[in-house]
N, CA, C and O atoms as a printed pandas DataFrame, in Angstrom:
     atom_number atom_name residue_name chain_id  residue_number  x_coord  y_coord  z_coord
0              1         N          UNK        A               1  -81.322   15.544  -58.831
1              2        CA          UNK        A               1  -82.569   16.271  -58.889
2              3         C          UNK        A               1  -82.416   17.654  -58.247
3              4         O          UNK        A               1  -83.030   18.628  -58.682
4              5         N          UNK        A               2  -81.602   17.716  -57.227
5              6        CA          UNK        A               2  -81.385   19.001  -56.550
6              7         C          UNK        A               2  -80.702   19.980  -57.504
7              8         O          UNK        A               2  -81.092   21.144  -57.600
8              9         N          UNK        A               3  -79.689   19.500  -58.200
9             10        CA          UNK        A               3  -78.971   20.361  -59.142
10            11         C          UNK        A               3  -79.893   20.791  -60.276
11            12         O          UNK        A               3  -79.862   21.942  -60.709
12            13         N          UNK        A               4  -80.701   19.871  -60.745
13            14        CA          UNK        A               4  -81.634   20.191  -61.823
14            15         C          UNK        A               4  -82.593   21.303  -61.395
15            16         O          UNK        A               4  -82.812   22.258  -62.140
16            17         N          UNK        A               5  -83.163   21.177  -60.195
17            18        CA          UNK        A               5  -84.102   22.193  -59.724
18            19         C          UNK        A               5  -83.399   23.528  -59.474
19            20         O          UNK        A               5  -83.977   24.591  -59.703
20            21         N          UNK        A               6  -82.164   23.470  -59.010
21            22        CA          UNK        A               6  -81.394   24.705  -58.813
22            23         C          UNK        A               6  -81.229   25.429  -60.145
23            24         O          UNK        A               6  -81.390   26.647  -60.219
24            25         N          UNK        A               7  -80.907   24.677  -61.199
25            26        CA          UNK        A               7  -80.732   25.280  -62.525
26            27         C          UNK        A               7  -82.048   25.850  -63.052
27            28         O          UNK        A               7  -82.071   26.936  -63.631
28            29         N          UNK        A               8  -83.141   25.116  -62.850
29            30        CA          UNK        A               8  -84.434   25.605  -63.333
30            31         C          UNK        A               8  -84.847   26.883  -62.612
31            32         O          UNK        A               8  -85.352   27.818  -63.234
32            33         N          UNK        A               9  -84.629   26.921  -61.294
33            34        CA          UNK        A               9  -84.944   28.143  -60.542
34            35         C          UNK        A               9  -84.086   29.300  -61.026
35            36         O          UNK        A               9  -84.572   30.422  -61.174
36            37         N          UNK        A              10  -82.821   29.030  -61.269
37            38        CA          UNK        A              10  -81.899   30.065  -61.738
38            39         C          UNK        A              10  -82.347   30.587  -63.108
39            40         O          UNK        A              10  -82.306   31.791  -63.358
40            41         N          UNK        A              11  -82.774   29.678  -63.997
41            42        CA          UNK        A              11  -83.236   30.079  -65.329
42            43         C          UNK        A              11  -84.475   30.973  -65.243
43            44         O          UNK        A              11  -84.625   31.916  -66.020
44            45         N          UNK        A              12  -85.349   30.669  -64.302
45            46        CA          UNK        A              12  -86.600   31.403  -64.189
46            47         C          UNK        A              12  -86.489   32.607  -63.256
47            48         O          UNK        A              12  -87.413   33.416  -63.175
48            49         N          UNK        A              13  -85.361   32.729  -62.552
49            50        CA          UNK        A              13  -85.153   33.874  -61.672
50            51         C          UNK        A              13  -85.796   33.721  -60.307
51            52         O          UNK        A              13  -86.208   34.710  -59.700
52            53         N          UNK        A              14  -85.885   32.498  -59.819
53            54        CA          UNK        A              14  -86.477   32.241  -58.509
54            55         C          UNK        A              14  -85.392   31.869  -57.508
55            56         O          UNK        A              14  -84.283   31.495  -57.889
56            57         N          UNK        A              15  -85.724   31.977  -56.222
57            58        CA          UNK        A              15  -84.821   31.516  -55.173
58            59         C          UNK        A              15  -85.596   30.565  -54.265
59            60         O          UNK        A              15  -86.825   30.512  -54.308
60            61         N          UNK        A              16  -84.866   29.821  -53.448
61            62        CA          UNK        A              16  -85.500   28.903  -52.493
62            63         C          UNK        A              16  -86.296   29.678  -51.445
63            64         O          UNK        A              16  -87.267   29.165  -50.890
64            65         N          UNK        A              17  -85.882   30.906  -51.181
65            66        CA          UNK        A              17  -86.567   31.716  -50.170
66            67         C          UNK        A              17  -88.003   32.049  -50.571
67            68         O          UNK        A              17  -88.830   32.353  -49.712
68            69         N          UNK        A              18  -88.301   31.995  -51.863
69            70        CA          UNK        A              18  -89.658   32.295  -52.321
70            71         C          UNK        A              18  -90.611   31.135  -52.069
71            72         O          UNK        A              18  -91.825   31.299  -52.184
72            73         N          UNK        A              19  -90.073   29.955  -51.723
73            74        CA          UNK        A              19  -90.843   28.774  -51.320
74            75         C          UNK        A              19  -91.900   28.375  -52.349
75            76         O          UNK        A              19  -93.056   28.124  -52.008
76            77         N          UNK        A              20  -91.484   28.322  -53.606
77            78        CA          UNK        A              20  -92.370   27.872  -54.680
78            79         C          UNK        A              20  -92.083   26.400  -54.934
79            80         O          UNK        A              20  -90.926   26.005  -55.075
80            81         N          UNK        A              21  -93.124   25.597  -54.993
81            82        CA          UNK        A              21  -92.969   24.147  -55.157
82            83         C          UNK        A              21  -92.268   23.803  -56.480
83            84         O          UNK        A              21  -92.352   24.538  -57.464
84            85         N          UNK        A              22  -91.574   22.657  -56.463
85            86        CA          UNK        A              22  -90.839   22.210  -57.643
86            87         C          UNK        A              22  -91.769   21.985  -58.838
87            88         O          UNK        A              22  -91.410   22.315  -59.969
88            89         N          UNK        A              23  -92.949   21.433  -58.601
89            90        CA          UNK        A              23  -93.889   21.163  -59.685
90            91         C          UNK        A              23  -94.324   22.464  -60.364
91            92         O          UNK        A              23  -94.453   22.527  -61.586
92            93         N          UNK        A              24  -94.545   23.490  -59.557
93            94        CA          UNK        A              24  -94.953   24.787  -60.097
94            95         C          UNK        A              24  -93.815   25.385  -60.920
95            96         O          UNK        A              24  -94.042   25.941  -61.995
96            97         N          UNK        A              25  -92.601   25.268  -60.413
97            98        CA          UNK        A              25  -91.441   25.777  -61.142
98            99         C          UNK        A              25  -91.286   25.056  -62.471
99           100         O          UNK        A              25  -91.022   25.687  -63.494
100          101         N          UNK        A              26  -91.451   23.736  -62.461
101          102        CA          UNK        A              26  -91.360   22.944  -63.697
102          103         C          UNK        A              26  -92.409   23.382  -64.711
103          104         O          UNK        A              26  -92.111   23.507  -65.899
104          105         N          UNK        A              27  -93.636   23.615  -64.247
105          106        CA          UNK        A              27  -94.695   24.056  -65.150
106          107         C          UNK        A              27  -94.377   25.417  -65.744
107          108         O          UNK        A              27  -94.605   25.646  -66.931
108          109         N          UNK        A              28  -93.853   26.320  -64.927
109          110        CA          UNK        A              28  -93.512   27.654  -65.424
110          111         C          UNK        A              28  -92.408   27.605  -66.468
111          112         O          UNK        A              28  -92.473   28.292  -67.488
112          113         N          UNK        A              29  -91.393   26.788  -66.207
113          114        CA          UNK        A              29  -90.276   26.682  -67.153
114          115         C          UNK        A              29  -90.687   25.832  -68.353
115          116         O          UNK        A              29  -90.225   26.068  -69.469
116          117         N          UNK        A              30  -91.549   24.851  -68.127
117          118        CA          UNK        A              30  -92.064   24.042  -69.221
118          119         C          UNK        A              30  -91.219   22.830  -69.560
119          120         O          UNK        A              30  -91.115   22.469  -70.732
120          121         N          UNK        A              31  -90.612   22.191  -68.570
121          122        CA          UNK        A              31  -89.796   21.007  -68.826
122          123         C          UNK        A              31  -90.257   19.847  -67.952
123          124         O          UNK        A              31  -90.786   20.035  -66.857
124          125         N          UNK        A              32  -90.038   18.648  -68.471
125          126        CA          UNK        A              32  -90.328   17.428  -67.719
126          127         C          UNK        A              32  -89.101   17.100  -66.865
127          128         O          UNK        A              32  -88.012   17.599  -67.145
128          129         N          UNK        A              33  -89.257   16.276  -65.837
129          130        CA          UNK        A              33  -88.107   15.899  -65.012
130          131         C          UNK        A              33  -87.032   15.182  -65.831
131          132         O          UNK        A              33  -87.335   14.361  -66.696
132          133         N          UNK        A              34  -85.789   15.506  -65.542
133          134        CA          UNK        A              34  -84.651   14.942  -66.266
134          135         C          UNK        A              34  -84.610   13.426  -66.141
135          136         O          UNK        A              34  -84.289   12.735  -67.108
136          137         N          UNK        A              35  -84.928   12.908  -64.976
137          138        CA          UNK        A              35  -84.928   11.462  -64.751
138          139         C          UNK        A              35  -85.882   10.755  -65.712
139          140         O          UNK        A              35  -85.555    9.695  -66.246
140          141         N          UNK        A              36  -87.064   11.342  -65.935
141          142        CA          UNK        A              36  -88.039   10.743  -66.841
142          143         C          UNK        A              36  -87.578   10.839  -68.290
143          144         O          UNK        A              36  -87.796    9.914  -69.072
144          145         N          UNK        A              37  -86.947   11.943  -68.651
145          146        CA          UNK        A              37  -86.442   12.087  -70.016
146          147         C          UNK        A              37  -85.314   11.092  -70.289
147          148         O          UNK        A              37  -85.218   10.556  -71.393
148          149         N          UNK        A              38  -84.467   10.842  -69.301
149          150        CA          UNK        A              38  -83.405    9.847  -69.471
150          151         C          UNK        A              38  -84.001    8.456  -69.622
151          152         O          UNK        A              38  -83.521    7.663  -70.432
152          153         N          UNK        A              39  -85.039    8.149  -68.854
153          154        CA          UNK        A              39  -85.720    6.854  -68.977
154          155         C          UNK        A              39  -86.293    6.707  -70.382
155          156         O          UNK        A              39  -86.181    5.647  -70.997
156          157         N          UNK        A              40  -86.908    7.774  -70.885
157          158        CA          UNK        A              40  -87.470    7.739  -72.233
158          159         C          UNK        A              40  -86.389    7.440  -73.274
159          160         O          UNK        A              40  -86.606    6.640  -74.184
160          161         N          UNK        A              41  -85.245    8.071  -73.144
161          162        CA          UNK        A              41  -84.152    7.863  -74.093
162          163         C          UNK        A              41  -83.627    6.437  -74.024
163          164         O          UNK        A              41  -83.388    5.808  -75.055
164          165         N          UNK        A              42  -83.448    5.925  -72.804
165          166        CA          UNK        A              42  -82.978    4.539  -72.662
166          167         C          UNK        A              42  -83.942    3.566  -73.298
167          168         O          UNK        A              42  -83.523    2.661  -74.020
168          169         N          UNK        A              43  -85.243    3.737  -73.040
169          170        CA          UNK        A              43  -86.243    2.820  -73.587
170          171         C          UNK        A              43  -86.383    2.976  -75.096
171          172         O          UNK        A              43  -86.654    1.996  -75.790
172          173         N          UNK        A              44  -86.204    4.177  -75.612
173          174        CA          UNK        A              44  -86.254    4.378  -77.059
174          175         C          UNK        A              44  -85.126    3.606  -77.731
175          176         O          UNK        A              44  -85.334    2.952  -78.753
176          177         N          UNK        A              45  -83.927    3.686  -77.150
177          178        CA          UNK        A              45  -82.781    2.952  -77.691
178          179         C          UNK        A              45  -83.002    1.438  -77.568
179          180         O          UNK        A              45  -82.685    0.690  -78.492
180          181         N          UNK        A              46  -83.538    0.992  -76.446
181          182        CA          UNK        A              46  -83.814   -0.426  -76.233
182          183         C          UNK        A              46  -84.781   -0.946  -77.298
183          184         O          UNK        A              46  -84.569   -2.023  -77.855
184          185         N          UNK        A              47  -85.836   -0.190  -77.582
185          186        CA          UNK        A              47  -86.797   -0.588  -78.612
186          187         C          UNK        A              47  -86.138   -0.673  -79.976
187          188         O          UNK        A              47  -86.419   -1.586  -80.753
188          189         N          UNK        A              48  -85.264    0.277  -80.268
189          190        CA          UNK        A              48  -84.552    0.279  -81.544
190          191         C          UNK        A              48  -83.685   -0.972  -81.671
191          192         O          UNK        A              48  -83.676   -1.620  -82.717
192          193         N          UNK        A              49  -82.962   -1.308  -80.615
193          194        CA          UNK        A              49  -82.077   -2.473  -80.638
194          195         C          UNK        A              49  -82.894   -3.758  -80.787
195          196         O          UNK        A              49  -82.499   -4.655  -81.533
196          197         N          UNK        A              50  -84.009   -3.857  -80.100
197          198        CA          UNK        A              50  -84.826   -5.076  -80.163
198          199         C          UNK        A              50  -85.493   -5.247  -81.525
199          200         O          UNK        A              50  -85.710   -6.376  -81.966
200          201         N          UNK        A              51  -85.821   -4.141  -82.199
201          202        CA          UNK        A              51  -86.463   -4.233  -83.509
202          203         C          UNK        A              51  -85.470   -4.536  -84.623
203          204         O          UNK        A              51  -85.835   -5.173  -85.610
204          205         N          UNK        A              52  -84.215   -4.092  -84.486
205          206        CA          UNK        A              52  -83.244   -4.302  -85.559
206          207         C          UNK        A              52  -82.787   -5.758  -85.580
207          208         O          UNK        A              52  -82.611   -6.385  -84.535
208          209         N          UNK        A              53  -82.601   -6.278  -86.783
209          210        CA          UNK        A              53  -82.325   -7.695  -86.947
210          211         C          UNK        A              53  -80.836   -7.998  -86.900
211          212         O          UNK        A              53  -80.410   -8.854  -86.125
212          213         N          UNK        A              54  -80.043   -7.322  -87.705
213          214        CA          UNK        A              54  -78.618   -7.643  -87.822
214          215         C          UNK        A              54  -77.720   -6.548  -87.256
215          216         O          UNK        A              54  -76.596   -6.371  -87.724
216          217         N          UNK        A              55  -78.188   -5.827  -86.278
217          218        CA          UNK        A              55  -77.401   -4.731  -85.725
218          219         C          UNK        A              55  -76.203   -5.266  -84.936
219          220         O          UNK        A              55  -76.322   -6.283  -84.252
220          221         N          UNK        A              56  -75.058   -4.596  -85.023
221          222        CA          UNK        A              56  -73.891   -5.018  -84.243
222          223         C          UNK        A              56  -74.144   -4.995  -82.737
223          224         O          UNK        A              56  -73.522   -5.750  -81.990
224          225         N          UNK        A              57  -75.045   -4.141  -82.296
225          226        CA          UNK        A              57  -75.348   -4.040  -80.874
226          227         C          UNK        A              57  -75.977   -5.340  -80.377
227          228         O          UNK        A              57  -75.776   -5.729  -79.227
228          229         N          UNK        A              58  -76.735   -6.008  -81.239
229          230        CA          UNK        A              58  -77.356   -7.280  -80.874
230          231         C          UNK        A              58  -76.292   -8.302  -80.469
231          232         O          UNK        A              58  -76.483   -9.065  -79.522
232          233         N          UNK        A              59  -75.161   -8.310  -81.202
233          234        CA          UNK        A              59  -74.094   -9.249  -80.877
234          235         C          UNK        A              59  -73.444   -8.907  -79.551
235          236         O          UNK        A              59  -72.989   -9.803  -78.839
236          237         N          UNK        A              60  -73.391   -7.648  -79.210
237          238        CA          UNK        A              60  -72.764   -7.223  -77.951
238          239         C          UNK        A              60  -73.607   -7.634  -76.745
239          240         O          UNK        A              60  -73.075   -7.794  -75.647
240          241         N          UNK        A              61  -74.906   -7.804  -76.936
241          242        CA          UNK        A              61  -75.761   -8.223  -75.828
242          243         C          UNK        A              61  -75.392   -9.611  -75.320
243          244         O          UNK        A              61  -75.538   -9.909  -74.135
244          245         N          UNK        A              62  -74.912  -10.457  -76.233
245          246        CA          UNK        A              62  -74.607  -11.834  -75.865
246          247         C          UNK        A              62  -73.247  -11.987  -75.186
247          248         O          UNK        A              62  -72.949  -13.048  -74.637
248          249         N          UNK        A              63  -72.431  -10.955  -75.217
249          250        CA          UNK        A              63  -71.099  -11.041  -74.616
250          251         C          UNK        A              63  -71.238  -11.131  -73.099
251          252         O          UNK        A              63  -71.973  -10.360  -72.482
252          253         N          UNK        A              64  -70.533  -12.068  -72.521
253          254        CA          UNK        A              64  -70.565  -12.247  -71.077
254          255         C          UNK        A              64  -69.133  -12.146  -70.557
255          256         O          UNK        A              64  -68.293  -12.980  -70.894
256          257         N          UNK        A              65  -68.857  -11.158  -69.759
257          258        CA          UNK        A              65  -67.512  -10.965  -69.216
258          259         C          UNK        A              65  -67.413  -11.788  -67.935
259          260         O          UNK        A              65  -68.063  -11.480  -66.936
260          261         N          UNK        A              66  -66.599  -12.829  -67.977
261          262        CA          UNK        A              66  -66.502  -13.732  -66.829
262          263         C          UNK        A              66  -65.363  -13.365  -65.883
263          264         O          UNK        A              66  -65.522  -13.459  -64.666
264          265         N          UNK        A              67  -64.236  -12.956  -66.412
265          266        CA          UNK        A              67  -63.049  -12.711  -65.601
266          267         C          UNK        A              67  -62.869  -11.214  -65.370
267          268         O          UNK        A              67  -62.094  -10.551  -66.058
268          269         N          UNK        A              68  -63.592  -10.706  -64.401
269          270        CA          UNK        A              68  -63.501   -9.295  -64.085
270          271         C          UNK        A              68  -63.339   -9.145  -62.588
271          272         O          UNK        A              68  -64.170   -9.619  -61.813
272          273         N          UNK        A              69  -62.269   -8.487  -62.185
273          274        CA          UNK        A              69  -62.050   -8.238  -60.767
274          275         C          UNK        A              69  -62.515   -6.818  -60.490
275          276         O          UNK        A              69  -61.881   -5.847  -60.903
276          277         N          UNK        A              70  -63.616   -6.716  -59.796
277          278        CA          UNK        A              70  -64.199   -5.412  -59.528
278          279         C          UNK        A              70  -63.517   -4.706  -58.371
279          280         O          UNK        A              70  -62.710   -5.296  -57.653
280          281         N          UNK        A              71  -63.847   -3.456  -58.204
281          282        CA          UNK        A              71  -63.301   -2.676  -57.111
282          283         C          UNK        A              71  -64.109   -2.863  -55.847
283          284         O          UNK        A              71  -64.905   -3.795  -55.726
284          285         N          UNK        A              72  -63.893   -1.970  -54.917
285          286        CA          UNK        A              72  -64.620   -2.038  -53.656
286          287         C          UNK        A              72  -66.007   -1.444  -53.822
287          288         O          UNK        A              72  -66.285   -0.726  -54.783
288          289         N          UNK        A              73  -66.860   -1.753  -52.880
289          290        CA          UNK        A              73  -68.203   -1.194  -52.883
290          291         C          UNK        A              73  -69.188   -2.072  -53.616
291          292         O          UNK        A              73  -68.865   -3.180  -54.045
292          293         N          UNK        A              74  -70.394   -1.558  -53.752
293          294        CA          UNK        A              74  -71.422   -2.362  -54.402
294          295         C          UNK        A              74  -71.156   -2.430  -55.905
295          296         O          UNK        A              74  -70.457   -1.587  -56.467
296          297         N          UNK        A              75  -71.723   -3.441  -56.535
297          298        CA          UNK        A              75  -71.557   -3.631  -57.966
298          299         C          UNK        A              75  -72.349   -2.584  -58.733
299          300         O          UNK        A              75  -73.393   -2.125  -58.269
300          301         N          UNK        A              76  -71.862   -2.213  -59.888
301          302        CA          UNK        A              76  -72.575   -1.293  -60.753
302          303         C          UNK        A              76  -73.760   -2.030  -61.368
303          304         O          UNK        A              76  -73.672   -3.220  -61.668
304          305         N          UNK        A              77  -74.855   -1.324  -61.551
305          306        CA          UNK        A              77  -76.003   -1.936  -62.207
306          307         C          UNK        A              77  -75.734   -2.034  -63.696
307          308         O          UNK        A              77  -75.203   -1.102  -64.300
308          309         N          UNK        A              78  -76.096   -3.147  -64.279
309          310        CA          UNK        A              78  -75.901   -3.313  -65.717
310          311         C          UNK        A              78  -77.006   -2.587  -66.472
311          312         O          UNK        A              78  -78.045   -2.248  -65.906
312          313         N          UNK        A              79  -76.766   -2.357  -67.750
313          314        CA          UNK        A              79  -77.745   -1.683  -68.598
314          315         C          UNK        A              79  -79.030   -2.501  -68.645
315          316         O          UNK        A              79  -80.132   -1.953  -68.642
316          317         N          UNK        A              80  -78.871   -3.810  -68.690
317          318        CA          UNK        A              80  -80.013   -4.706  -68.743
318          319         C          UNK        A              80  -80.880   -4.566  -67.484
319          320         O          UNK        A              80  -82.106   -4.533  -67.583
320          321         N          UNK        A              81  -80.264   -4.484  -66.321
321          322        CA          UNK        A              81  -81.004   -4.322  -65.071
322          323         C          UNK        A              81  -81.768   -3.001  -65.041
323          324         O          UNK        A              81  -82.915   -2.950  -64.597
324          325         N          UNK        A              82  -81.126   -1.937  -65.517
325          326        CA          UNK        A              82  -81.765   -0.615  -65.527
326          327         C          UNK        A              82  -82.960   -0.622  -66.471
327          328         O          UNK        A              82  -84.018   -0.086  -66.142
328          329         N          UNK        A              83  -82.791   -1.235  -67.656
329          330        CA          UNK        A              83  -83.883   -1.303  -68.628
330          331         C          UNK        A              83  -85.053   -2.101  -68.071
331          332         O          UNK        A              83  -86.206   -1.694  -68.212
332          333         N          UNK        A              84  -84.765   -3.223  -67.446
333          334        CA          UNK        A              84  -85.835   -4.059  -66.877
334          335         C          UNK        A              84  -86.609   -3.278  -65.805
335          336         O          UNK        A              84  -87.834   -3.368  -65.725
336          337         N          UNK        A              85  -85.889   -2.520  -64.994
337          338        CA          UNK        A              85  -86.536   -1.711  -63.951
338          339         C          UNK        A              85  -87.414   -0.627  -64.582
339          340         O          UNK        A              85  -88.536   -0.394  -64.132
340          341         N          UNK        A              86  -86.898    0.036  -65.629
341          342        CA          UNK        A              86  -87.673    1.069  -66.319
342          343         C          UNK        A              86  -88.942    0.488  -66.940
343          344         O          UNK        A              86  -90.017    1.080  -66.848
344          345         N          UNK        A              87  -88.805   -0.675  -67.572
345          346        CA          UNK        A              87  -89.959   -1.298  -68.209
346          347         C          UNK        A              87  -91.004   -1.705  -67.175
347          348         O          UNK        A              87  -92.204   -1.562  -67.410
348          349         N          UNK        A              88  -90.553   -2.206  -66.044
349          350        CA          UNK        A              88  -91.481   -2.605  -64.977
350          351         C          UNK        A              88  -92.202   -1.380  -64.415
351          352         O          UNK        A              88  -93.393   -1.442  -64.112
352          353         N          UNK        A              89  -91.482   -0.274  -64.276
353          354        CA          UNK        A              89  -92.053    0.956  -63.736
354          355         C          UNK        A              89  -93.179    1.488  -64.628
355          356         O          UNK        A              89  -94.202    1.956  -64.129
356          357         N          UNK        A              90  -92.987    1.414  -65.936
357          358        CA          UNK        A              90  -93.978    1.941  -66.875
358          359         C          UNK        A              90  -95.025    0.888  -67.224
359          360         O          UNK        A              90  -96.122    1.229  -67.666
360          361         N          UNK        A              91  -94.697   -0.382  -67.031
361          362        CA          UNK        A              91  -95.643   -1.453  -67.345
362          363         C          UNK        A              91  -95.517   -1.930  -68.779
363          364         O          UNK        A              91  -96.525   -2.136  -69.455
364          365         N          UNK        A              92  -94.298   -2.108  -69.248
365          366        CA          UNK        A              92  -94.039   -2.554  -70.613
366          367         C          UNK        A              92  -93.486   -3.968  -70.618
367          368         O          UNK        A              92  -92.969   -4.454  -69.612
368          369         N          UNK        A              93  -93.602   -4.619  -71.766
369          370        CA          UNK        A              93  -92.977   -5.924  -71.957
370          371         C          UNK        A              93  -92.092   -5.867  -73.192
371          372         O          UNK        A              93  -92.208   -4.954  -74.010
372          373         N          UNK        A              94  -91.210   -6.845  -73.321
373          374        CA          UNK        A              94  -90.294   -6.874  -74.460
374          375         C          UNK        A              94  -91.033   -7.087  -75.770
375          376         O          UNK        A              94  -90.574   -6.631  -76.817
376          377         N          UNK        A              95  -92.161   -7.766  -75.731
377          378        CA          UNK        A              95  -92.933   -8.016  -76.949
378          379         C          UNK        A              95  -93.465   -6.729  -77.562
379          380         O          UNK        A              95  -93.660   -6.656  -78.775
380          381         N          UNK        A              96  -93.700   -5.725  -76.745
381          382        CA          UNK        A              96  -94.246   -4.463  -77.236
382          383         C          UNK        A              96  -93.267   -3.714  -78.136
383          384         O          UNK        A              96  -93.683   -2.829  -78.883
384          385         N          UNK        A              97  -91.982   -4.047  -78.085
385          386        CA          UNK        A              97  -90.993   -3.326  -78.897
386          387         C          UNK        A              97  -91.213   -3.538  -80.382
387          388         O          UNK        A              97  -90.805   -2.697  -81.183
388          389         N          UNK        A              98  -91.847   -4.637  -80.776
389          390        CA          UNK        A              98  -92.039   -4.926  -82.192
390          391         C          UNK        A              98  -93.035   -3.974  -82.842
391          392         O          UNK        A              98  -92.943   -3.718  -84.043
392          393         N          UNK        A              99  -93.981   -3.447  -82.077
393          394        CA          UNK        A              99  -94.925   -2.451  -82.589
394          395         C          UNK        A              99  -94.374   -1.070  -82.247
395          396         O          UNK        A              99  -94.544   -0.584  -81.129
396          397         N          UNK        A             100  -93.719   -0.449  -83.212
397          398        CA          UNK        A             100  -93.007    0.809  -82.968
398          399         C          UNK        A             100  -93.929    1.920  -82.478
399          400         O          UNK        A             100  -93.576    2.646  -81.550
400          401         N          UNK        A             101  -95.108    2.064  -83.088
401          402        CA          UNK        A             101  -96.023    3.137  -82.702
402          403         C          UNK        A             101  -96.510    2.965  -81.267
403          404         O          UNK        A             101  -96.572    3.934  -80.510
404          405         N          UNK        A             102  -96.853    1.740  -80.895
405          406        CA          UNK        A             102  -97.282    1.471  -79.520
406          407         C          UNK        A             102  -96.151    1.761  -78.547
407          408         O          UNK        A             102  -96.364    2.402  -77.518
408          409         N          UNK        A             103  -94.950    1.293  -78.866
409          410        CA          UNK        A             103  -93.791    1.472  -77.998
410          411         C          UNK        A             103  -93.512    2.956  -77.784
411          412         O          UNK        A             103  -93.344    3.396  -76.647
412          413         N          UNK        A             104  -93.461    3.729  -78.865
413          414        CA          UNK        A             104  -93.160    5.155  -78.753
414          415         C          UNK        A             104  -94.234    5.897  -77.968
415          416         O          UNK        A             104  -93.925    6.798  -77.188
416          417         N          UNK        A             105  -95.500    5.521  -78.171
417          418        CA          UNK        A             105  -96.568    6.215  -77.448
418          419         C          UNK        A             105  -96.533    5.894  -75.955
419          420         O          UNK        A             105  -96.902    6.738  -75.138
420          421         N          UNK        A             106  -96.098    4.699  -75.587
421          422        CA          UNK        A             106  -96.052    4.316  -74.175
422          423         C          UNK        A             106  -94.867    4.927  -73.437
423          424         O          UNK        A             106  -94.964    5.196  -72.239
424          425         N          UNK        A             107  -93.738    5.153  -74.137
425          426        CA          UNK        A             107  -92.555    5.665  -73.448
426          427         C          UNK        A             107  -92.443    7.179  -73.507
427          428         O          UNK        A             107  -91.624    7.755  -72.790
428          429         N          UNK        A             108  -93.235    7.840  -74.333
429          430        CA          UNK        A             108  -93.106    9.285  -74.541
430          431         C          UNK        A             108  -93.440   10.054  -73.272
431          432         O          UNK        A             108  -94.486    9.840  -72.658
432          433         N          UNK        A             109  -92.547   10.944  -72.890
433          434        CA          UNK        A             109  -92.753   11.845  -71.750
434          435         C          UNK        A             109  -93.121   13.212  -72.328
435          436         O          UNK        A             109  -92.377   13.774  -73.132
436          437         N          UNK        A             110  -94.252   13.729  -71.918
437          438        CA          UNK        A             110  -94.729   15.007  -72.450
438          439         C          UNK        A             110  -94.229   16.128  -71.553
439          440         O          UNK        A             110  -94.362   16.074  -70.331
440          441         N          UNK        A             111  -93.648   17.153  -72.187
441          442        CA          UNK        A             111  -93.232   18.330  -71.435
442          443         C          UNK        A             111  -94.465   19.079  -70.948
443          444         O          UNK        A             111  -95.583   18.800  -71.383
444          445         N          UNK        A             112  -94.259   20.015  -70.059
445          446        CA          UNK        A             112  -95.370   20.759  -69.468
446          447         C          UNK        A             112  -95.952   21.810  -70.402
447          448         O          UNK        A             112  -96.984   22.404  -70.088
448          449         N          UNK        A             113  -95.325   22.046  -71.520
449          450        CA          UNK        A             113  -95.803   23.114  -72.427
450          451         C          UNK        A             113  -97.057   22.731  -73.131
451          452         O          UNK        A             113  -97.584   23.512  -73.922
């Protein structure tokens, strides 16, 4: 988020010394937060996968990797965990994916323009 705001300030010709809030800068530039746009893209893809019947991606969901020796540190979050968190944050359920118009309207992030 810091890098994103640095780029937006640079695009608009602002510096941190001017002490303009991030929300104001976003409105001036006319973009939504990158984190929200990424969430929208993930959920859009998730809805597409859930609606498609014979997609190859559907078969990949069932694959379970049992013999994996991970590295040090905490485990990486799976795509499924991230999607579940995104859906909980917005208040969506898996059943809503079948109604494409409802799904798209609920996940759409509107830019500031």
